[in-house]
C-alpha positions as CSV (number, residue, x, y, z in Angstrom):
1,M,50.1,-10.5,18.0
2,I,51.0,-10.5,21.7
3,G,50.1,-14.3,22.0
4,E,52.5,-15.0,19.1
5,L,55.2,-13.0,20.9
6,F,54.7,-14.9,24.1
7,S,54.6,-18.2,22.2
8,G,57.9,-17.4,20.3
9,M,59.5,-16.2,23.6
10,A,58.6,-19.4,25.3
11,H,60.4,-21.5,22.6
12,S,63.4,-19.2,22.2
13,T,66.9,-19.1,23.5
14,A,67.8,-17.1,26.7
15,A,69.0,-14.2,24.5
16,G,65.7,-14.2,22.6
17,F,63.6,-14.4,25.9
18,T,65.7,-11.4,27.3
19,G,65.1,-9.4,24.2
20,V,61.5,-9.8,24.1
21,S,61.3,-9.1,27.8
22,L,63.2,-5.8,27.3
23,I,60.9,-4.9,24.4
24,F,57.9,-5.3,26.6
25,I,59.5,-3.2,29.4
26,Y,60.4,-0.5,26.8
27,L,56.9,-0.2,25.4
28,A,55.5,-0.1,28.9
29,W,57.9,2.7,29.8
30,I,56.9,4.6,26.6
31,V,53.2,4.3,27.6
32,V,53.7,5.4,31.3
33,I,55.9,8.5,30.1
34,G,53.1,9.3,27.6
35,C,50.4,9.1,30.2
36,I,52.4,11.5,32.5
37,R,53.0,14.0,29.7
38,V,49.4,14.0,28.9
39,R,48.4,14.6,32.5
40,E,50.9,17.4,32.9
41,A,49.7,19.1,29.8
42,M,46.0,18.8,30.9
43,E,47.0,20.3,34.3
44,E,48.7,23.2,32.6
45,D,45.5,24.0,30.5
46,H,43.6,24.7,33.7
47,H,45.8,27.5,35.1
């Protein structure tokens, strides 16, 4: 699935390339924030 996105991104217009790049950044941001929230929740359980 990710390979297909990269392949499509390589053959798309500048707007398509930008859109796919922003989607990847957004998904990475969601994962990072999720990990931070989980870590904070685990630290609260220890107190």
